[in-house]
Every structure is written in structure tokens, then in C-alpha cells.
C-alpha positions, 0 to 999 in steps of 0.5 A: 488469491488476493493480498492486503499489502500494508506499509507503515511509514514514519511520516505522513509525507512518505505515506502520502507520496506512496499513496499518490504514486499508487494512484498515478500508476493506475491502482483503483482508489477503492482498493487503496486505504491511507490511514492518516492517524498511523501513516499506513497505506494498505493496498488490496491486490491479486497475488500477481500484482503484489511484487509491483505494489511492494516495490512502489511502497518500498520507494518511499522508505517504509518502516515495514511492509507486511502482506497477508491474505485479504479477508474481505467479502 
């Protein structure tokens, strides 16, 4: 199954740093979304990668991290 992991940050800098780290760790850009209006980073990953993604996002002090099943086509 595939998950959408979303992290909400209190600042654009924290969100940007999390996004940049995901890219540097090799996550494909087409599976990453950075919403600059809400300072949210979303990542679409298989279940097996979810813990690693949550760890990376957590390093940047998010206000919250949520995971839910991916509903895309």
C-alpha cells in the first residue's frame, strides 16, 4: 500500500530544509510536494519507506506529521 505523509511546519525555512533533505536522500521529486502557502511537505511513499520519511521530516521540528493512504490514480 502507498501512504501520503504530510508534515506541517511553523516556518518556511523548516519546511524547505525538510524538502531539501528528502531530495538529497534520493526521494524522487515527482513524489514530493512543498506547499509554500501552508508550509507543508507531502511525500508519497510505499508503506516500507514511511518510517524513514517520518524520521527525516521529524528532524526539522514539524508541528505535526500525519500519514494516510494515498488516494491517487
